[in-house]
DSSP file (Angstrom, degrees, kcal/mol; ACC not computed):
  #  RESIDUE AA STRUCTURE BP1 BP2  ACC     N-H-->O    O-->H-N    N-H-->O    O-->H-N    TCO  KAPPA ALPHA  PHI   PSI    X-CA   Y-CA   Z-CA
    1    1 A X     >        0   0    0      0, 0.0     4,-1.7     0, 0.0     5,-0.2   0.000 360.0 360.0 360.0 -46.0   27.7  -12.2   29.0
    2    2 A X  T  4> +     0   0    0      1,-0.2     5,-3.0     2,-0.2     4,-0.2   0.906 360.0  49.2 -63.2 -41.1   25.6  -10.7   26.3
    3    3 A X  T >45S+     0   0    0      1,-0.2     3,-1.4     3,-0.2    -1,-0.2   0.896 108.9  52.8 -65.0 -36.7   25.7  -14.0   24.2
    4    4 A X  T 345S+     0   0    0      1,-0.3    -1,-0.2     2,-0.1    -2,-0.2   0.832 109.5  49.9 -64.9 -29.8   24.7  -16.0   27.3
    5    5 A X  T 3<5S-     0   0    0     -4,-1.7    -1,-0.3    -3,-0.1    -2,-0.2   0.387 118.8-116.3 -86.8   2.5   21.7  -13.5   27.7
    6    6 A X  T < 5 +     0   0    0     -3,-1.4     2,-0.3     1,-0.2    -3,-0.2   0.837  64.3 149.8  62.6  37.7   20.9  -14.1   24.0
    7    7 A X      < -     0   0    0     -5,-3.0    -1,-0.2    -6,-0.1     2,-0.1  -0.732  54.6 -99.5 -97.2 148.3   21.5  -10.5   23.1
    8    8 A X        -     0   0    0     -2,-0.3     2,-0.5     1,-0.1    -1,-0.1  -0.467  31.1-162.0 -67.3 136.3   22.8   -9.5   19.7
    9    9 A X        +     0   0    0     -2,-0.1     3,-0.3     1,-0.1     7,-0.1  -0.907  15.4 171.6-122.1  96.0   26.5   -8.8   19.6
   10   10 A X  S    S+     0   0    0     -2,-0.5     2,-0.3     1,-0.3    -1,-0.1   0.908  78.7   8.9 -75.8 -42.0   27.3   -6.7   16.6
   11   11 A X    >   -     0   0    0      4,-0.2     3,-2.0     1,-0.1     4,-0.4  -0.761  63.4-172.3-141.3  92.9   31.0   -6.0   17.4
   12   12 A X  G >  S+     0   0    0     -3,-0.3     3,-1.1    -2,-0.3    -1,-0.1   0.736  82.5  68.6 -58.9 -25.1   32.4   -7.9   20.3
   13   13 A X  G 3  S+     0   0    0      1,-0.2    -1,-0.3     2,-0.1     3,-0.1   0.746  99.5  50.5 -66.9 -21.4   35.6   -6.0   20.3
   14   14 A X  G <  S-     0   0    0     -3,-2.0    -1,-0.2     1,-0.2    -2,-0.2   0.530 112.6-123.1 -92.9  -4.8   33.7   -2.9   21.4
   15   15 A X    <   -     0   0    0     -3,-1.1     2,-0.4    -4,-0.4    -4,-0.2  -0.067  21.2-105.6  81.8 167.4   32.0   -4.7   24.3
   16   16 A X        -     0   0    0     -4,-0.1     2,-0.3    -3,-0.1   -14,-0.1  -0.996  17.3-126.2-139.1 132.3   28.3   -5.0   24.8
   17   17 A X        +     0   0    0     -2,-0.4     2,-0.3     3,-0.0     5,-0.2  -0.587  39.1 167.3 -72.8 131.2   26.0   -3.2   27.3
   18   18 A X        -     0   0    0      3,-1.2     5,-0.1    -2,-0.3   -16,-0.1  -0.880  51.7-101.7-135.4 169.3   23.9   -5.7   29.3
   19   19 A X  S    S+     0   0    0     -2,-0.3     3,-0.3     1,-0.2    47,-0.1   0.767 125.5  38.3 -63.1 -23.6   21.8   -5.4   32.4
   20   20 A X  S    S+     0   0    0      1,-0.2     2,-1.0    45,-0.1    46,-0.6   0.871 121.3  41.2 -95.0 -44.5   24.6   -6.9   34.4
   21   21 A X  S    S+     0   0    0     -5,-0.1    -3,-1.2    44,-0.1    -1,-0.2  -0.627  89.0 144.1-101.4  73.1   27.6   -5.2   32.7
   22   22 A X     >  -     0   0    0     -2,-1.0     4,-2.1    -3,-0.3     5,-0.2  -0.309  68.6 -83.1-102.8-174.9   26.1   -1.8   32.3
   23   23 A X  H  > S+     0   0    0      1,-0.2     4,-2.7     2,-0.2     5,-0.2   0.837 127.2  55.5 -61.3 -33.0   27.5    1.7   32.5
   24   24 A X  H  > S+     0   0    0      2,-0.2     4,-2.8     1,-0.2     5,-0.3   0.915 106.7  49.6 -67.9 -41.5   27.3    1.7   36.3
   25   25 A X  H  > S+     0   0    0      2,-0.2     4,-2.5     1,-0.2     5,-0.3   0.941 113.8  46.4 -61.1 -45.1   29.4   -1.5   36.5
   26   26 A X  H  X S+     0   0    0     -4,-2.1     4,-2.5     2,-0.2     5,-0.2   0.934 115.3  45.5 -62.7 -47.8   32.0    0.1   34.3
   27   27 A X  H  X S+     0   0    0     -4,-2.7     4,-2.7     2,-0.2    -2,-0.2   0.913 116.5  44.2 -64.5 -45.9   32.1    3.4   36.1
   28   28 A X  H  X S+     0   0    0     -4,-2.8     4,-2.4    -5,-0.2    11,-0.2   0.926 115.6  47.2 -64.9 -44.0   32.2    1.8   39.6
   29   29 A X  H  X S+     0   0    0     -4,-2.5     4,-2.0    -5,-0.3    -2,-0.2   0.917 115.3  46.1 -66.5 -42.6   34.8   -0.7   38.7
   30   30 A X  H  X S+     0   0    0     -4,-2.5     4,-2.6    -5,-0.3     5,-0.3   0.929 111.8  51.1 -63.4 -46.0   36.9    1.9   36.9
   31   31 A X  H  X S+     0   0    0     -4,-2.7     4,-2.9     1,-0.2     6,-0.4   0.944 112.4  46.2 -58.2 -48.8   36.6    4.4   39.8
   32   32 A X  H  X S+     0   0    0     -4,-2.4     4,-1.3     1,-0.2     5,-0.2   0.870 113.3  49.8 -65.7 -34.6   37.7    1.8   42.4
   33   33 A X  H  < S+     0   0    0     -4,-2.0    -1,-0.2    -5,-0.2    -2,-0.2   0.892 117.3  39.2 -70.9 -38.4   40.6    0.6   40.2
   34   34 A X  H  < S+     0   0    0     -4,-2.6    -2,-0.2     1,-0.2    -3,-0.2   0.910 126.0  33.4 -77.1 -42.7   41.9    4.1   39.6
   35   35 A X  H  < S-     0   0    0     -4,-2.9    -3,-0.2    -5,-0.3    -2,-0.2   0.568  95.6-130.6 -92.0 -10.2   41.4    5.6   43.1
   36   36 A X     <  +     0   0    0     -4,-1.3    -4,-0.2    -5,-0.3     2,-0.2   0.783  67.2 129.0  61.2  27.9   42.0    2.4   45.1
   37   37 A X        -     0   0    0     -6,-0.4    -1,-0.2    -5,-0.2     2,-0.1  -0.442  61.2-131.1 -96.2 178.5   38.7    3.2   46.9
   38   38 A X        +     0   0    0     -2,-0.2     2,-0.1    -3,-0.1    -9,-0.1  -0.508  29.0 179.4-133.0  66.5   35.8    0.8   47.4
   39   39 A X        -     0   0    0    -11,-0.2     2,-0.7    -2,-0.1    -7,-0.1  -0.413  30.9-123.5 -64.5 140.2   32.7    2.6   46.3
   40   40 A X        +     0   0    0     30,-0.2    34,-0.4     1,-0.1    35,-0.1  -0.798  46.9 152.8 -87.3 118.4   29.6    0.4   46.6
   41   41 A X        +     0   0    0     -2,-0.7    26,-2.7    33,-0.1    30,-0.3   0.284  50.0  71.9-128.5   6.1   28.0    0.3   43.2
   42   42 A X  E     -A   66   0A   0     24,-0.3     2,-0.3    28,-0.2    24,-0.2  -0.859  57.1-158.0-121.4 158.4   26.2   -3.0   43.3
   43   43 A X  E     -A   65   0A   0     22,-2.3    22,-2.4    -2,-0.3    -2,-0.0  -0.918  39.2 -80.7-128.3 160.1   23.2   -4.3   45.1
   44   44 A X  E     -A   64   0A   0     -2,-0.3     2,-0.3    20,-0.2    20,-0.3  -0.259  46.1-175.5 -59.9 145.1   22.2   -7.8   46.0
   45   45 A X        -     0   0    0     18,-2.7     2,-1.5    -3,-0.0     3,-0.2  -0.965  25.2-141.9-146.6 123.4   20.5   -9.8   43.2
   46   46 A X    >>  +     0   0    0     -2,-0.3     4,-1.1     1,-0.2     3,-0.9  -0.648  25.6 175.9 -88.4  81.9   19.1  -13.3   43.5
   47   47 A X  H 3> S+     0   0    0     15,-1.8     4,-2.7    -2,-1.5    -1,-0.2   0.774  70.6  66.9 -60.7 -29.2   20.2  -14.5   40.1
   48   48 A X  H 3> S+     0   0    0     12,-0.4     4,-1.5    14,-0.3    -1,-0.2   0.877  98.5  52.4 -61.3 -37.2   18.9  -18.1   40.7
   49   49 A X  H <> S+     0   0    0     -3,-0.9     4,-1.8     1,-0.2    -1,-0.2   0.921 115.0  40.3 -64.2 -43.4   15.3  -16.8   40.7
   50   50 A X  H  X S+     0   0    0     -4,-1.1     4,-3.3     2,-0.2     6,-0.4   0.802 106.0  64.9 -79.6 -26.5   15.7  -15.0   37.4
   51   51 A X  H  X>S+     0   0    0     -4,-2.7     4,-1.1     1,-0.2     5,-1.0   0.940 110.5  38.3 -60.4 -43.0   17.8  -17.9   35.8
   52   52 A X  H  <5S+     0   0    0     -4,-1.5    -2,-0.2     3,-0.2    -1,-0.2   0.936 118.4  48.5 -69.0 -48.4   14.8  -20.1   36.1
   53   53 A X  H  <5S+     0   0    0     -4,-1.8    -2,-0.2     1,-0.2    -1,-0.2   0.893 123.0  32.0 -56.3 -45.6   12.3  -17.4   35.1
   54   54 A X  H  <5S-     0   0    0     -4,-3.3    -1,-0.2     2,-0.1    -2,-0.2   0.505 105.0-120.8 -96.6  -7.5   14.2  -16.2   32.1
   55   55 A X  T  <5S+     0   0    0     -4,-1.1     2,-0.6    -5,-0.3    -3,-0.2   0.797  70.5 130.4  73.8  26.7   15.8  -19.5   31.1
   56   56 A X    > < -     0   0    0     -5,-1.0     3,-1.7    -6,-0.4     4,-0.4  -0.852  38.7-169.3-116.7  93.4   19.3  -18.2   31.4
   57   57 A X  G >  S+     0   0    0     -2,-0.6     3,-1.9     1,-0.3     4,-0.2   0.828  79.3  66.6 -52.7 -38.9   21.2  -20.7   33.5
   58   58 A X  G >  S+     0   0    0      1,-0.3     3,-2.2   -54,-0.2    -1,-0.3   0.799  85.2  71.0 -55.9 -31.9   24.2  -18.5   34.0
   59   59 A X  G X  S+     0   0    0     -3,-1.7     3,-1.8     1,-0.3    -1,-0.3   0.732  79.1  76.9 -61.0 -21.3   22.3  -16.0   36.1
   60   60 A X  G <  S+     0   0    0     -3,-1.9   -12,-0.4    -4,-0.4    -1,-0.3   0.764  92.6  53.8 -60.8 -22.2   22.2  -18.5   38.9
   61   61 A X  G <  S+     0   0    0     -3,-2.2     2,-0.5    -4,-0.2    -1,-0.3   0.533  87.8  97.2 -86.3  -8.1   25.8  -17.5   39.5
   62   62 A X    <   +     0   0    0     -3,-1.8   -15,-1.8    -4,-0.3   -14,-0.3  -0.721  35.0 160.7 -90.5 124.7   25.0  -13.8   39.8
   63   63 A X        +     0   0    0     -2,-0.5   -18,-2.7     1,-0.2     2,-0.3   0.521  65.1  38.6-116.9 -10.1   24.6  -12.5   43.4
   64   64 A X  E     -A   44   0A   0    -20,-0.3     2,-0.4   -18,-0.0   -20,-0.2  -0.979  60.4-166.1-139.2 150.7   25.1   -8.7   42.8
   65   65 A X  E     -A   43   0A   0    -22,-2.4   -22,-2.3    -2,-0.3   -45,-0.1  -1.000  30.7-106.7-139.4 137.7   24.1   -6.3   40.0
   66   66 A X  E     -A   42   0A   0    -46,-0.6     2,-0.4    -2,-0.4   -24,-0.3  -0.362  36.4-170.6 -66.5 139.7   25.4   -2.8   39.3
   67   67 A X     >  -     0   0    0    -26,-2.7     4,-1.7   -43,-0.1     3,-0.5  -0.989  25.0-144.8-139.0 122.3   22.8   -0.1   40.2
   68   68 A X  H  > S+     0   0    0     -2,-0.4     4,-2.8     1,-0.2     5,-0.2   0.863 102.0  56.2 -56.3 -38.4   23.1    3.6   39.3
   69   69 A X  H  > S+     0   0    0      1,-0.2     4,-2.5     2,-0.2    -1,-0.2   0.902 105.9  50.2 -62.5 -40.6   21.4    4.6   42.6
   70   70 A X  H  > S+     0   0    0     -3,-0.5     4,-2.1   -29,-0.2    -1,-0.2   0.898 111.8  47.6 -63.7 -40.1   24.0    2.7   44.7
   71   71 A X  H  X S+     0   0    0     -4,-1.7     4,-2.6   -30,-0.3    -2,-0.2   0.921 111.3  50.6 -67.2 -44.4   26.8    4.4   42.8
   72   72 A X  H  X S+     0   0    0     -4,-2.8     4,-2.1     1,-0.2    -2,-0.2   0.925 110.2  49.8 -58.2 -45.1   25.3    7.9   43.2
   73   73 A X  H  X S+     0   0    0     -4,-2.5     4,-0.8    -5,-0.2    -1,-0.2   0.910 111.8  48.3 -62.6 -41.7   24.8    7.3   47.0
   74   74 A X  H >< S+     0   0    0     -4,-2.1     3,-0.7   -34,-0.4     4,-0.3   0.922 112.2  48.5 -63.7 -43.9   28.4    6.2   47.4
   75   75 A X  H >< S+     0   0    0     -4,-2.6     3,-1.3     1,-0.2    -1,-0.2   0.851 105.2  58.6 -65.5 -32.8   29.8    9.2   45.4
   76   76 A X  H 3< S+     0   0    0     -4,-2.1    -1,-0.2     1,-0.3    -2,-0.2   0.751 101.1  57.4 -69.5 -21.7   27.6   11.6   47.4
   77   77 A X  T << S+     0   0    0     -4,-0.8     2,-0.3    -3,-0.7    -1,-0.3   0.507  81.8 104.2 -86.1  -5.6   29.4   10.5   50.6
   78   78 A X  S <  S-     0   0    0     -3,-1.3     2,-0.3    -4,-0.3    -3,-0.0  -0.622  74.6-125.7 -77.5 132.3   32.9   11.3   49.3
   79   79 A X        -     0   0    0     -2,-0.3     2,-0.3     1,-0.1    -2,-0.1  -0.620  21.2-125.9 -77.2 135.2   34.2   14.5   50.9
   80   80 A X        -     0   0    0     -2,-0.3     2,-0.6     2,-0.0    -1,-0.1  -0.611  15.7-133.5 -81.5 140.6   35.3   17.1   48.5
   81   81 A X              0   0    0     -2,-0.3    -1,-0.0     1,-0.1     0, 0.0  -0.832 360.0 360.0 -93.7 122.8   38.8   18.5   48.9
   82   82 A X              0   0    0     -2,-0.6    -1,-0.1     0, 0.0    -2,-0.0   0.432 360.0 360.0 -85.9 360.0   39.0   22.3   48.7
């Protein structure tokens, strides 16, 4: 993803933070995988608009993007077990 976005990739084995694959994406995806829950951590994103604007064709395929606010809202709705 980072290479497609023309971002520097110093060590691909360590992964690369991008606006699409950010810490919220990682946290939400990991949470859902481990807990078998379905937290909402993404919001709608019209990638086609930005693909043309930014000259990154791949973005036309993106319809959702991870958002810290969405993840926080989902986590706040989880009932705590006493």
